[in-house]
C-alpha positions in Angstrom: 0.0 0.0 0.0 1.2 3.5 -0.8 1.1 6.1 1.8 1.3 9.8 1.2 4.2 11.5 3.0 3.4 14.3 5.5 4.5 17.8 4.5 5.1 21.1 6.3 1.8 22.4 4.9 -0.3 19.6 6.5 -2.5 20.5 9.5 -1.2 18.7 12.5 -4.7 17.8 13.6 -5.3 15.9 10.3 -2.0 14.0 10.8 -3.0 12.8 14.3 -6.4 11.7 13.1 -4.7 9.8 10.3 -2.0 8.3 12.6 -3.0 8.4 16.3 0.5 7.2 17.4 1.8 10.6 16.4 0.4 11.8 19.7 3.3 10.2 21.6 5.7 11.7 19.0 4.3 15.2 19.7 4.8 14.8 23.4 8.4 13.7 23.0 9.0 16.8 20.8 7.5 18.9 23.7 4.5 20.0 21.6 1.3 20.2 23.6 -2.3 19.7 22.3 -4.5 22.6 21.3 -2.9 23.0 17.9 -6.1 24.2 16.2 -5.8 24.2 12.4 -2.1 25.0 12.4 0.2 23.3 10.0 3.4 21.4 10.8 5.5 24.5 9.9 3.5 26.7 12.2 3.4 24.4 15.2 7.1 23.6 15.0 8.0 27.3 14.7 5.8 28.1 17.7 7.5 25.4 19.9 11.0 25.7 18.7 11.1 22.3 17.0 13.0 21.6 13.8 10.3 20.9 11.2 12.5 18.6 9.1 13.2 16.4 12.1 9.5 16.4 13.1 8.5 15.3 9.5 11.3 12.7 9.3 10.1 11.0 12.5 6.4 11.3 11.5 7.0 9.8 8.1 9.1 7.1 9.6 6.2 6.1 12.0 3.8 6.2 9.1 5.8 4.5 6.4 8.9 3.1 7.9 12.5 3.8 6.6 11.2 4.6 3.1 9.0 7.3 4.5 12.0 9.1 6.1 14.6 8.7 3.3 13.7 11.9 1.5 14.0 14.1 4.6 17.1 12.5 6.2 19.4 15.3 5.1 17.1 17.8 6.8 17.2 16.1 10.2 18.7 18.1 13.0 20.9 15.8 15.1 20.3 18.0 18.2 16.6 18.0 17.8 16.5 14.3 17.2 18.7 13.6 20.2 16.4 15.6 22.4 13.5 13.7 21.1 15.2 10.3 21.9 16.0 11.6 25.4 12.4 12.4 26.0 11.4 9.0 24.7 13.7 7.4 27.2 12.1 9.5 30.1 8.7 8.4 28.9 9.5 4.7 28.9 11.5 4.7 32.2 9.5 7.2 34.2 6.0 6.6 33.0 5.0 3.8 30.7 7.0 0.8 32.2 6.2 1.8 35.8 2.5 2.2 34.9 2.4 -1.2 33.3 4.0 -2.7 36.5 1.4 -1.1 38.7 -1.4 -2.5 36.6 0.2 -5.9 36.4 0.7 -6.1 40.2 -3.0 -5.2 40.7 -4.2 -7.7 38.0 -2.2 -10.7 39.1 -4.2 -12.8 41.6 -1.4 -13.4 44.2 -3.8 -15.0 46.7 -4.7 -17.9 44.3 -1.5 -18.2 42.3 1.1 -16.6 44.4 4.2 -18.3 43.1 3.3 -17.9 39.4 2.3 -14.3 39.9 5.5 -13.6 41.8 7.6 -15.2 39.0 5.7 -13.2 36.3 6.3 -9.9 38.2 10.0 -10.8 38.8 10.3 -11.5 35.0 8.9 -8.0 34.4 11.2 -6.3 36.9 14.2 -8.0 35.4 13.2 -6.7 32.0 12.7 -3.1 33.4 16.2 -3.3 34.8 17.6 -4.3 31.4 15.8 -1.4 29.7 17.0 1.1 32.2 20.5 0.0 31.8 20.3 0.1 28.0 18.7 3.6 27.9 21.0 5.1 30.6 24.0 3.9 28.6 22.7 5.7 25.6 21.9 8.8 27.6 25.5 8.9 29.0 27.8 7.4 26.3 26.0 7.8 23.0 24.3 11.2 23.5 27.4 12.5 25.3 29.5 11.6 22.3 26.9 13.4 20.0 27.1 16.5 22.2 30.9 16.7 21.6 30.3 16.4 17.8 27.8 19.2 18.0 30.5 21.3 19.7 32.9 20.6 16.8 35.0 17.9 18.5 35.2 14.3 17.5 36.6 11.9 20.2 39.1 9.4 18.9 37.9 6.6 21.1 34.3 6.2 19.9 32.1 6.4 16.8 28.4 6.0 16.0 29.3 2.8 14.1 30.3 1.2 17.4 26.8 2.1 18.8 25.2 0.7 15.6 27.1 -2.6 15.8 26.1 -3.2 19.4 22.5 -1.8 19.2 19.8 -4.4 19.7 16.0 -4.4 20.1 14.7 -4.2 23.7 11.2 -5.4 23.1 11.8 -9.1 22.8 11.2 -9.9 26.5 7.8 -8.1 26.4 6.8 -10.4 23.5 7.8 -13.4 25.7 6.0 -12.0 28.8 2.7 -11.5 27.0 2.8 -15.0 25.6 3.5 -16.4 29.0 0.5 -14.7 30.5 -1.8 -15.5 27.6 -0.8 -19.2 27.4 -0.1 -20.1 31.1 -1.7 -17.7 33.6 -5.4 -18.3 34.4 -6.7 -15.6 36.7 -9.6 -16.3 39.0 -10.7 -12.6 39.2 -9.8 -9.2 37.7 -9.9 -10.7 34.2 -10.8 -7.4 32.5 -7.9 -5.7 34.3 -5.5 -8.3 33.1 -6.8 -7.9 29.6 -6.2 -4.2 29.9 -2.6 -4.6 31.0 -2.0 -7.1 28.3 -3.1 -4.6 25.7 -0.8 -2.0 27.3 2.1 -4.5 27.0 1.3 -5.0 23.3 1.3 -1.2 22.8 4.5 -0.7 24.7 6.2 -3.5 22.7 5.2 -1.9 19.4 6.4 1.6 20.7 9.8 0.2 21.8 10.3 -1.5 18.4 9.6 1.8 16.6 11.9 3.7 19.0 14.8 1.3 18.3 14.1 1.6 14.6 14.2 5.4 14.7 17.6 5.1 16.3 18.8 2.7 13.7 17.3 4.2 10.6 17.4 8.0 11.4 19.7 8.7 14.3 22.7 6.6 13.2 22.7 7.9 9.6 22.2 11.5 10.7 25.1 11.2 13.3 27.3 9.5 10.6 26.9 12.6 8.4 27.7 14.9 11.4 30.9 12.9 12.0 31.9 13.4 8.4 31.2 17.2 8.6 33.2 17.5 11.9 36.1 15.7 10.3 36.1 18.1 7.4 35.9 21.1 9.6 38.8 19.8 11.7 40.9 19.3 8.6 40.0 22.8 7.4 41.0 24.4 10.7 44.3 22.5 10.7 45.1 23.6 7.2 44.2 27.2 8.1 46.5 27.0 11.1 49.3 25.6 9.1 49.0 28.3 6.5 49.1 31.1 9.1 52.4 29.7 10.5 54.0 28.7 7.2 55.7 32.0 6.6 58.3 31.6 9.5 58.1 27.8 9.8 57.2 27.9 13.5 55.4 25.0 15.0 52.1 25.5 16.7 51.6 24.2 20.3 49.6 21.3 19.0 52.4 20.4 16.5 55.0 20.6 19.2 52.8 18.2 21.2 52.7 15.8 18.3 56.4 15.9 17.8 56.9 15.2 21.4 54.8 12.0 21.3 56.2 10.9 17.9 59.7 10.9 19.1 58.6 9.2 22.4 57.5 6.3 20.2 53.7 6.6 20.0 51.8 5.6 16.9 49.5 8.0 15.1 46.5 6.2 16.5 47.8 6.4 20.1 48.5 10.1 19.7 45.0 10.7 18.4 43.6 8.9 21.5 45.8 10.8 23.9 45.0 14.2 22.5 41.3 13.5 21.8 41.6 14.3 18.1 40.9 12.3 15.0 43.5 10.1 13.3 43.1 12.3 10.2 44.0 15.4 12.2 47.2 13.8 13.4 48.1 12.9 9.9 47.5 16.4 8.7 49.7 17.8 11.5 52.5 15.4 10.7 52.3 16.4 7.1 52.5 20.1 8.1 55.4 19.4 10.5 57.4 17.7 7.8 56.7 20.5 5.3 57.7 23.2 7.8 60.9 21.6 9.1 61.8 19.7 6.0 62.4 16.7 8.3 60.8 13.4 7.2 62.1 10.8 9.6 61.6 10.1 13.3 65.3 10.2 13.8 65.5 13.7 12.4 62.5 14.8 14.5 64.2 13.4 17.6 67.3 15.5 17.0 65.1 18.5 16.4 63.0 17.9 19.5 66.0 17.5 21.8 67.8 20.7 20.4 64.5 22.7 20.7 63.7 21.3 24.2 60.5 19.7 23.1 61.6 16.6 24.9 64.2 15.8 27.4 66.9 13.4 26.2 66.0 11.0 29.1 62.5 10.6 27.6 63.9 9.2 24.3 66.9 7.1 25.4 65.0 4.0 24.6 64.2 5.2 21.1 67.9 6.1 20.2 
């Protein structure tokens, strides 16, 4: 089936009536109800939300990855990261605890105490796994993205590492609802148990979409940001080299790199120590060789000792 993509000119109210799950998306973008007949462009402007990101997520929810492909380049990484953070808060602070409260009330502990206890423990273990998963993303992944947004790319991490280790977190909910449906026979509160089961189905689907947004939107958008930061770093390095080329003086960063080169570090180790990319180290080394007309580590060692960049005691093992 072909679905029409949402556009900035579409009224938000019509979109919600067409796809009710967009209500949760609006909440995670910080957009309240009461939108009247305003369009996507008007609502996003009123609430400081990037319209391209809003539409990318909305079209992904409606049509899957194909729905977001056309607007991927318009995604704001900062806006999408804020959206994902809010989604984490919703799952951890509201949806999962609310399901637990309903589940606790619905389980007939007086008649099936041991089984009810095991079901609840199963759910609590799952909640712990989800919390660990999302807290890691909040700290490690989103912290890394914040550094990229500030124009710095740490050498010890990349979004590809996140993508390789990223896994769905809805599988245990699928297992839990099957256990309840197949093996738990309540003696009372049947309607309440049906209600909480419906909530588990809804949460399972919501978590699946959330993980897909991370895989299909967040990872590609951050990958493009990484490439842009790398280009900007290289450009800054070239500008710095040009400014100092007249007198051949080394910058402080270049002197640092000379120091660690003659101390025996590899380019990759230097990048990790100085929190810069490997490409940046290579650019600096190229500029150093051009300025000094020295192309060997032995030559750099003599230069570094004479110019007191290193103490001879630091490099005795390299001589």
